[in-house]
Backbone atoms as SQL, in Angstrom:
CREATE TABLE atoms (id INTEGER PRIMARY KEY, chain TEXT, resi INTEGER, resn TEXT, atom TEXT, x REAL, y REAL, z REAL);
INSERT INTO atoms VALUES
  (1, 'A', 1, 'MET', 'N', -5.477, 29.908, -74.208),
  (2, 'A', 1, 'MET', 'CA', -4.126, 29.832, -73.676),
  (3, 'A', 1, 'MET', 'C', -3.730, 28.374, -73.506),
  (4, 'A', 2, 'LYS', 'N', -2.546, 28.050, -73.957),
  (5, 'A', 2, 'LYS', 'CA', -2.051, 26.683, -73.880),
  (6, 'A', 2, 'LYS', 'C', -1.473, 26.435, -72.480),
  (7, 'A', 3, 'VAL', 'N', -1.899, 25.347, -71.862),
  (8, 'A', 3, 'VAL', 'CA', -1.426, 24.999, -70.523),
  (9, 'A', 3, 'VAL', 'C', -0.265, 24.032, -70.658),
  (10, 'A', 4, 'GLY', 'N', 0.846, 24.356, -70.000),
  (11, 'A', 4, 'GLY', 'CA', 2.038, 23.526, -70.081),
  (12, 'A', 4, 'GLY', 'C', 1.975, 22.317, -69.166),
  (13, 'A', 5, 'ILE', 'N', 2.937, 21.453, -69.346),
  (14, 'A', 5, 'ILE', 'CA', 3.014, 20.232, -68.544),
  (15, 'A', 5, 'ILE', 'C', 3.153, 20.567, -67.066),
  (16, 'A', 6, 'ALA', 'N', 3.972, 21.553, -66.761),
  (17, 'A', 6, 'ALA', 'CA', 4.203, 21.908, -65.359),
  (18, 'A', 6, 'ALA', 'C', 2.914, 22.366, -64.688),
  (19, 'A', 7, 'GLU', 'N', 2.139, 23.188, -65.389),
  (20, 'A', 7, 'GLU', 'CA', 0.892, 23.677, -64.816),
  (21, 'A', 7, 'GLU', 'C', -0.104, 22.536, -64.604),
  (22, 'A', 8, 'ARG', 'N', -0.203, 21.651, -65.603),
  (23, 'A', 8, 'ARG', 'CA', -1.112, 20.502, -65.466),
  (24, 'A', 8, 'ARG', 'C', -0.679, 19.618, -64.312),
  (25, 'A', 9, 'ALA', 'N', 0.617, 19.376, -64.211),
  (26, 'A', 9, 'ALA', 'CA', 1.130, 18.521, -63.137),
  (27, 'A', 9, 'ALA', 'C', 0.837, 19.149, -61.784),
  (28, 'A', 10, 'ASP', 'N', 1.058, 20.445, -61.666),
  (29, 'A', 10, 'ASP', 'CA', 0.790, 21.123, -60.398),
  (30, 'A', 10, 'ASP', 'C', -0.680, 21.018, -60.009),
  (31, 'A', 11, 'ARG', 'N', -1.562, 21.190, -60.979),
  (32, 'A', 11, 'ARG', 'CA', -2.994, 21.097, -60.691),
  (33, 'A', 11, 'ARG', 'C', -3.383, 19.687, -60.267),
  (34, 'A', 12, 'LEU', 'N', -2.892, 18.694, -61.005),
  (35, 'A', 12, 'LEU', 'CA', -3.230, 17.305, -60.678),
  (36, 'A', 12, 'LEU', 'C', -2.691, 16.908, -59.314),
  (37, 'A', 13, 'VAL', 'N', -1.461, 17.306, -59.028),
  (38, 'A', 13, 'VAL', 'CA', -0.875, 16.981, -57.727),
  (39, 'A', 13, 'VAL', 'C', -1.684, 17.635, -56.621),
  (40, 'A', 14, 'ALA', 'N', -2.051, 18.884, -56.815),
  (41, 'A', 14, 'ALA', 'CA', -2.826, 19.588, -55.789),
  (42, 'A', 14, 'ALA', 'C', -4.158, 18.892, -55.539),
  (43, 'A', 15, 'ILE', 'N', -4.833, 18.501, -56.601),
  (44, 'A', 15, 'ILE', 'CA', -6.126, 17.822, -56.464),
  (45, 'A', 15, 'ILE', 'C', -5.964, 16.487, -55.747),
  (46, 'A', 16, 'LEU', 'N', -4.979, 15.694, -56.178),
  (47, 'A', 16, 'LEU', 'CA', -4.763, 14.383, -55.552),
  (48, 'A', 16, 'LEU', 'C', -4.365, 14.517, -54.098),
  (49, 'A', 17, 'VAL', 'N', -3.492, 15.458, -53.806),
  (50, 'A', 17, 'VAL', 'CA', -3.037, 15.640, -52.431),
  (51, 'A', 17, 'VAL', 'C', -4.202, 16.056, -51.540),
  (52, 'A', 18, 'MET', 'N', -5.037, 16.965, -52.014),
  (53, 'A', 18, 'MET', 'CA', -6.172, 17.391, -51.206),
  (54, 'A', 18, 'MET', 'C', -7.128, 16.227, -50.947),
  (55, 'A', 19, 'LYS', 'N', -7.331, 15.379, -51.943),
  (56, 'A', 19, 'LYS', 'CA', -8.189, 14.208, -51.744),
  (57, 'A', 19, 'LYS', 'C', -7.599, 13.282, -50.684),
  (58, 'A', 20, 'PHE', 'N', -6.291, 13.060, -50.773),
  (59, 'A', 20, 'PHE', 'CA', -5.645, 12.173, -49.800),
  (60, 'A', 20, 'PHE', 'C', -5.661, 12.780, -48.402),
  (61, 'A', 21, 'ILE', 'N', -5.446, 14.089, -48.294),
  (62, 'A', 21, 'ILE', 'CA', -5.483, 14.733, -46.980),
  (63, 'A', 21, 'ILE', 'C', -6.890, 14.618, -46.391),
  (64, 'A', 22, 'ASP', 'N', -7.907, 14.870, -47.234),
  (65, 'A', 22, 'ASP', 'CA', -9.290, 14.762, -46.772),
  (66, 'A', 22, 'ASP', 'C', -9.596, 13.352, -46.266),
  (67, 'A', 23, 'GLN', 'N', -9.007, 12.365, -46.885),
  (68, 'A', 23, 'GLN', 'CA', -9.246, 10.975, -46.486),
  (69, 'A', 23, 'GLN', 'C', -8.284, 10.528, -45.383),
  (70, 'A', 24, 'GLY', 'N', -7.394, 11.427, -44.966),
  (71, 'A', 24, 'GLY', 'CA', -6.438, 11.101, -43.912),
  (72, 'A', 24, 'GLY', 'C', -5.337, 10.164, -44.367),
  (73, 'A', 25, 'LYS', 'N', -5.087, 10.092, -45.673),
  (74, 'A', 25, 'LYS', 'CA', -4.096, 9.154, -46.198),
  (75, 'A', 25, 'LYS', 'C', -2.737, 9.787, -46.455),
  (76, 'A', 26, 'ILE', 'N', -2.631, 11.115, -46.298),
  (77, 'A', 26, 'ILE', 'CA', -1.346, 11.762, -46.553),
  (78, 'A', 26, 'ILE', 'C', -1.181, 12.908, -45.562),
  (79, 'A', 27, 'SER', 'N', 0.015, 13.062, -45.073),
  (80, 'A', 27, 'SER', 'CA', 0.282, 14.124, -44.105),
  (81, 'A', 27, 'SER', 'C', 0.769, 15.374, -44.829),
  (82, 'A', 28, 'LEU', 'N', 0.837, 16.456, -44.103),
  (83, 'A', 28, 'LEU', 'CA', 1.326, 17.702, -44.678),
  (84, 'A', 28, 'LEU', 'C', 2.787, 17.555, -45.106),
  (85, 'A', 29, 'ASP', 'N', 3.584, 16.824, -44.331),
  (86, 'A', 29, 'ASP', 'CA', 4.990, 16.587, -44.704),
  (87, 'A', 29, 'ASP', 'C', 5.084, 15.807, -46.013),
  (88, 'A', 30, 'ASP', 'N', 4.192, 14.837, -46.170),
  (89, 'A', 30, 'ASP', 'CA', 4.162, 14.076, -47.418),
  (90, 'A', 30, 'ASP', 'C', 3.797, 14.978, -48.593),
  (91, 'A', 31, 'LYS', 'N', 2.867, 15.893, -48.355),
  (92, 'A', 31, 'LYS', 'CA', 2.461, 16.837, -49.400),
  (93, 'A', 31, 'LYS', 'C', 3.646, 17.710, -49.820),
  (94, 'A', 32, 'ILE', 'N', 4.381, 18.191, -48.858),
  (95, 'A', 32, 'ILE', 'CA', 5.555, 19.027, -49.151),
  (96, 'A', 32, 'ILE', 'C', 6.582, 18.238, -49.945),
  (97, 'A', 33, 'GLU', 'N', 6.828, 16.999, -49.547),
  (98, 'A', 33, 'GLU', 'CA', 7.786, 16.145, -50.252),
  (99, 'A', 33, 'GLU', 'C', 7.316, 15.854, -51.671),
  (100, 'A', 34, 'LEU', 'N', 6.035, 15.566, -51.824),
  (101, 'A', 34, 'LEU', 'CA', 5.479, 15.292, -53.149),
  (102, 'A', 34, 'LEU', 'C', 5.599, 16.519, -54.060),
  (103, 'A', 35, 'ASN', 'N', 5.279, 17.687, -53.537),
  (104, 'A', 35, 'ASN', 'CA', 5.413, 18.907, -54.325),
  (105, 'A', 35, 'ASN', 'C', 6.858, 19.156, -54.726),
  (106, 'A', 36, 'HIS', 'N', 7.774, 18.893, -53.816),
  (107, 'A', 36, 'HIS', 'CA', 9.202, 19.067, -54.131),
  (108, 'A', 36, 'HIS', 'C', 9.618, 18.124, -55.257),
  (109, 'A', 37, 'ARG', 'N', 9.213, 16.877, -55.156),
  (110, 'A', 37, 'ARG', 'CA', 9.571, 15.903, -56.198),
  (111, 'A', 37, 'ARG', 'C', 8.976, 16.289, -57.548),
  (112, 'A', 38, 'MET', 'N', 7.746, 16.767, -57.554),
  (113, 'A', 38, 'MET', 'CA', 7.118, 17.195, -58.806),
  (114, 'A', 38, 'MET', 'C', 7.854, 18.394, -59.392),
  (115, 'A', 39, 'ASN', 'N', 8.270, 19.317, -58.538),
  (116, 'A', 39, 'ASN', 'CA', 9.022, 20.472, -59.023),
  (117, 'A', 39, 'ASN', 'C', 10.346, 20.046, -59.638),
  (118, 'A', 40, 'VAL', 'N', 11.015, 19.090, -59.017),
  (119, 'A', 40, 'VAL', 'CA', 12.279, 18.587, -59.552),
  (120, 'A', 40, 'VAL', 'C', 12.059, 17.936, -60.917),
  (121, 'A', 41, 'LEU', 'N', 11.015, 17.124, -61.032),
  (122, 'A', 41, 'LEU', 'CA', 10.716, 16.479, -62.310),
  (123, 'A', 41, 'LEU', 'C', 10.379, 17.509, -63.391),
  (124, 'A', 42, 'ASN', 'N', 9.596, 18.514, -63.023),
  (125, 'A', 42, 'ASN', 'CA', 9.238, 19.544, -63.997),
  (126, 'A', 42, 'ASN', 'C', 10.455, 20.345, -64.446),
  (127, 'A', 43, 'GLU', 'N', 11.342, 20.649, -63.502),
  (128, 'A', 43, 'GLU', 'CA', 12.570, 21.361, -63.866),
  (129, 'A', 43, 'GLU', 'C', 13.435, 20.513, -64.794),
  (130, 'A', 44, 'ARG', 'N', 13.523, 19.229, -64.518),
  (131, 'A', 44, 'ARG', 'CA', 14.302, 18.319, -65.361),
  (132, 'A', 44, 'ARG', 'C', 13.706, 18.252, -66.767),
  (133, 'A', 45, 'LEU', 'N', 12.396, 18.163, -66.839),
  (134, 'A', 45, 'LEU', 'CA', 11.717, 18.101, -68.130),
  (135, 'A', 45, 'LEU', 'C', 11.950, 19.389, -68.929),
  (136, 'A', 46, 'ASP', 'N', 11.852, 20.524, -68.268),
  (137, 'A', 46, 'ASP', 'CA', 12.115, 21.802, -68.942),
  (138, 'A', 46, 'ASP', 'C', 13.554, 21.874, -69.453),
  (139, 'A', 47, 'SER', 'N', 14.487, 21.407, -68.640),
  (140, 'A', 47, 'SER', 'CA', 15.894, 21.406, -69.032),
  (141, 'A', 47, 'SER', 'C', 16.132, 20.505, -70.242),
  (142, 'A', 48, 'LEU', 'N', 15.523, 19.328, -70.232),
  (143, 'A', 48, 'LEU', 'CA', 15.679, 18.403, -71.356),
  (144, 'A', 48, 'LEU', 'C', 15.094, 18.990, -72.642),
  (145, 'A', 49, 'LYS', 'N', 13.966, 19.659, -72.524),
  (146, 'A', 49, 'LYS', 'CA', 13.350, 20.270, -73.706),
  (147, 'A', 49, 'LYS', 'C', 14.205, 21.402, -74.256),
  (148, 'A', 50, 'LEU', 'N', 14.820, 22.174, -73.378),
  (149, 'A', 50, 'LEU', 'CA', 15.718, 23.232, -73.827),
  (150, 'A', 50, 'LEU', 'C', 16.935, 22.630, -74.536),
  (151, 'A', 51, 'SER', 'N', 17.486, 21.572, -73.974),
  (152, 'A', 51, 'SER', 'CA', 18.614, 20.891, -74.606),
  (153, 'A', 51, 'SER', 'C', 18.222, 20.347, -75.970),
  (154, 'A', 52, 'ARG', 'N', 17.019, 19.820, -76.065),
  (155, 'A', 52, 'ARG', 'CA', 16.531, 19.283, -77.337),
  (156, 'A', 52, 'ARG', 'C', 16.429, 20.390, -78.389),
  (157, 'A', 53, 'SER', 'N', 15.890, 21.526, -78.012),
  (158, 'A', 53, 'SER', 'CA', 15.761, 22.618, -78.987),
  (159, 'A', 53, 'SER', 'C', 17.127, 23.130, -79.432),
  (160, 'A', 54, 'ARG', 'N', 18.069, 23.184, -78.521),
  (161, 'A', 54, 'ARG', 'CA', 19.428, 23.607, -78.892),
  (162, 'A', 54, 'ARG', 'C', 20.087, 22.593, -79.813),
  (163, 'A', 55, 'LEU', 'N', 19.864, 21.341, -79.524),
  (164, 'A', 55, 'LEU', 'CA', 20.432, 20.286, -80.362),
  (165, 'A', 55, 'LEU', 'C', 19.830, 20.331, -81.764),
  (166, 'A', 56, 'LEU', 'N', 18.542, 20.595, -81.869),
  (167, 'A', 56, 'LEU', 'CA', 17.894, 20.718, -83.174),
  (168, 'A', 56, 'LEU', 'C', 18.460, 21.898, -83.969),
  (169, 'A', 57, 'GLU', 'N', 18.746, 22.990, -83.283),
  (170, 'A', 57, 'GLU', 'CA', 19.358, 24.144, -83.950),
  (171, 'A', 57, 'GLU', 'C', 20.739, 23.772, -84.496),
  (172, 'A', 58, 'GLN', 'N', 21.507, 23.053, -83.709),
  (173, 'A', 58, 'GLN', 'CA', 22.837, 22.624, -84.161),
  (174, 'A', 58, 'GLN', 'C', 22.711, 21.673, -85.343),
  (175, 'A', 59, 'LEU', 'N', 21.724, 20.814, -85.291),
  (176, 'A', 59, 'LEU', 'CA', 21.514, 19.848, -86.364),
  (177, 'A', 59, 'LEU', 'C', 21.187, 20.555, -87.684),
  (178, 'A', 60, 'GLU', 'N', 20.429, 21.631, -87.608),
  (179, 'A', 60, 'GLU', 'CA', 20.106, 22.398, -88.816),
  (180, 'A', 60, 'GLU', 'C', 21.354, 22.992, -89.465),
  (181, 'A', 61, 'ARG', 'N', 22.337, 23.353, -88.648),
  (182, 'A', 61, 'ARG', 'CA', 23.558, 23.976, -89.168),
  (183, 'A', 61, 'ARG', 'C', 24.650, 22.974, -89.535),
  (184, 'A', 62, 'ALA', 'N', 24.548, 21.764, -89.011),
  (185, 'A', 62, 'ALA', 'CA', 25.607, 20.764, -89.225),
  (186, 'A', 62, 'ALA', 'C', 25.654, 20.343, -90.693),
  (187, 'A', 63, 'ARG', 'N', 26.861, 20.284, -91.233),
  (188, 'A', 63, 'ARG', 'CA', 27.050, 19.906, -92.639),
  (189, 'A', 63, 'ARG', 'C', 27.732, 18.556, -92.809),
  (190, 'A', 64, 'ARG', 'N', 28.616, 18.229, -91.916),
  (191, 'A', 64, 'ARG', 'CA', 29.365, 16.977, -92.053),
  (192, 'A', 64, 'ARG', 'C', 28.543, 15.799, -91.541),
  (193, 'A', 65, 'PRO', 'N', 28.521, 14.718, -92.298),
  (194, 'A', 65, 'PRO', 'CA', 27.719, 13.543, -91.910),
  (195, 'A', 65, 'PRO', 'C', 28.076, 12.991, -90.523),
  (196, 'A', 66, 'ALA', 'N', 29.344, 12.962, -90.202),
  (197, 'A', 66, 'ALA', 'CA', 29.747, 12.423, -88.894),
  (198, 'A', 66, 'ALA', 'C', 29.189, 13.293, -87.762),
  (199, 'A', 67, 'HIS', 'N', 29.252, 14.598, -87.949),
  (200, 'A', 67, 'HIS', 'CA', 28.733, 15.512, -86.932),
  (201, 'A', 67, 'HIS', 'C', 27.212, 15.375, -86.818),
  (202, 'A', 68, 'ARG', 'N', 26.540, 15.257, -87.947),
  (203, 'A', 68, 'ARG', 'CA', 25.087, 15.075, -87.949),
  (204, 'A', 68, 'ARG', 'C', 24.698, 13.774, -87.227),
  (205, 'A', 69, 'ASN', 'N', 25.479, 12.713, -87.443),
  (206, 'A', 69, 'ASN', 'CA', 25.200, 11.435, -86.774),
  (207, 'A', 69, 'ASN', 'C', 25.338, 11.547, -85.262),
  (208, 'A', 70, 'VAL', 'N', 26.366, 12.254, -84.826),
  (209, 'A', 70, 'VAL', 'CA', 26.557, 12.447, -83.382),
  (210, 'A', 70, 'VAL', 'C', 25.372, 13.224, -82.803),
  (211, 'A', 71, 'LEU', 'N', 24.962, 14.274, -83.514),
  (212, 'A', 71, 'LEU', 'CA', 23.827, 15.073, -83.052),
  (213, 'A', 71, 'LEU', 'C', 22.535, 14.261, -83.058),
  (214, 'A', 72, 'LEU', 'N', 22.328, 13.452, -84.074),
  (215, 'A', 72, 'LEU', 'CA', 21.129, 12.609, -84.132),
  (216, 'A', 72, 'LEU', 'C', 21.098, 11.593, -82.995),
  (217, 'A', 73, 'ASN', 'N', 22.252, 11.017, -82.679),
  (218, 'A', 73, 'ASN', 'CA', 22.322, 10.078, -81.556),
  (219, 'A', 73, 'ASN', 'C', 21.998, 10.779, -80.241),
  (220, 'A', 74, 'GLY', 'N', 22.516, 11.988, -80.091),
  (221, 'A', 74, 'GLY', 'CA', 22.210, 12.772, -78.893),
  (222, 'A', 74, 'GLY', 'C', 20.736, 13.107, -78.813),
  (223, 'A', 75, 'LEU', 'N', 20.155, 13.435, -79.953),
  (224, 'A', 75, 'LEU', 'CA', 18.729, 13.757, -80.007),
  (225, 'A', 75, 'LEU', 'C', 17.881, 12.545, -79.608),
  (226, 'A', 76, 'LYS', 'N', 18.248, 11.387, -80.110),
  (227, 'A', 76, 'LYS', 'CA', 17.515, 10.163, -79.756),
  (228, 'A', 76, 'LYS', 'C', 17.590, 9.901, -78.254),
  (229, 'A', 77, 'ALA', 'N', 18.776, 10.078, -77.680),
  (230, 'A', 77, 'ALA', 'CA', 18.947, 9.864, -76.242),
  (231, 'A', 77, 'ALA', 'C', 18.115, 10.862, -75.440),
  (232, 'A', 78, 'LEU', 'N', 18.118, 12.115, -75.870),
  (233, 'A', 78, 'LEU', 'CA', 17.323, 13.132, -75.192),
  (234, 'A', 78, 'LEU', 'C', 15.837, 12.818, -75.263),
  (235, 'A', 79, 'GLU', 'N', 15.377, 12.400, -76.426),
  (236, 'A', 79, 'GLU', 'CA', 13.961, 12.089, -76.577),
  (237, 'A', 79, 'GLU', 'C', 13.546, 10.902, -75.719),
  (238, 'A', 80, 'ARG', 'N', 14.433, 9.922, -75.575),
  (239, 'A', 80, 'ARG', 'CA', 14.135, 8.798, -74.673),
  (240, 'A', 80, 'ARG', 'C', 14.013, 9.292, -73.233),
  (241, 'A', 81, 'GLU', 'N', 14.942, 10.153, -72.837),
  (242, 'A', 81, 'GLU', 'CA', 14.911, 10.652, -71.461),
  (243, 'A', 81, 'GLU', 'C', 13.692, 11.553, -71.223),
  (244, 'A', 82, 'ILE', 'N', 13.334, 12.357, -72.223),
  (245, 'A', 82, 'ILE', 'CA', 12.132, 13.187, -72.103),
  (246, 'A', 82, 'ILE', 'C', 10.910, 12.293, -71.911),
  (247, 'A', 83, 'GLU', 'N', 10.847, 11.217, -72.661),
  (248, 'A', 83, 'GLU', 'CA', 9.718, 10.284, -72.534),
  (249, 'A', 83, 'GLU', 'C', 9.685, 9.665, -71.139),
  (250, 'A', 84, 'GLU', 'N', 10.836, 9.264, -70.615),
  (251, 'A', 84, 'GLU', 'CA', 10.901, 8.659, -69.292),
  (252, 'A', 84, 'GLU', 'C', 10.436, 9.631, -68.215),
  (253, 'A', 85, 'VAL', 'N', 10.894, 10.869, -68.306),
  (254, 'A', 85, 'VAL', 'CA', 10.513, 11.873, -67.305),
  (255, 'A', 85, 'VAL', 'C', 9.045, 12.243, -67.457),
  (256, 'A', 86, 'SER', 'N', 8.568, 12.322, -68.702),
  (257, 'A', 86, 'SER', 'CA', 7.167, 12.667, -68.955),
  (258, 'A', 86, 'SER', 'C', 6.222, 11.645, -68.359),
  (259, 'A', 87, 'VAL', 'N', 6.615, 10.382, -68.354),
  (260, 'A', 87, 'VAL', 'CA', 5.775, 9.323, -67.791),
  (261, 'A', 87, 'VAL', 'C', 5.612, 9.531, -66.278),
  (262, 'A', 88, 'LYS', 'N', 6.646, 10.072, -65.643),
  (263, 'A', 88, 'LYS', 'CA', 6.597, 10.275, -64.202),
  (264, 'A', 88, 'LYS', 'C', 5.788, 11.494, -63.814),
  (265, 'A', 89, 'VAL', 'N', 5.576, 12.403, -64.771),
  (266, 'A', 89, 'VAL', 'CA', 4.813, 13.619, -64.501),
  (267, 'A', 89, 'VAL', 'C', 3.372, 13.394, -64.896),
  (268, 'A', 90, 'PRO', 'N', 2.437, 13.475, -63.920),
  (269, 'A', 90, 'PRO', 'CA', 1.028, 13.240, -64.257),
  (270, 'A', 90, 'PRO', 'C', 0.473, 14.318, -65.178);
């Protein structure tokens, strides 16, 4: 079974948070805030990937060069943003 980014991120966050709690370096409130932020990042990443797949579908159907260029520019922007968000997700 293939493990997605969200699942890996959740596991890593849980492991890191438990280590910090054990060492007394993070409070329960901090853990809740960290989990919330990770969930927001994962939701954003999922949304960007869905937008990317839709844009690719449109690109396959596009016939006019100007329309294809607009779609390609959008795709490049989406891929940059996906990369930025992916870096923030462990």
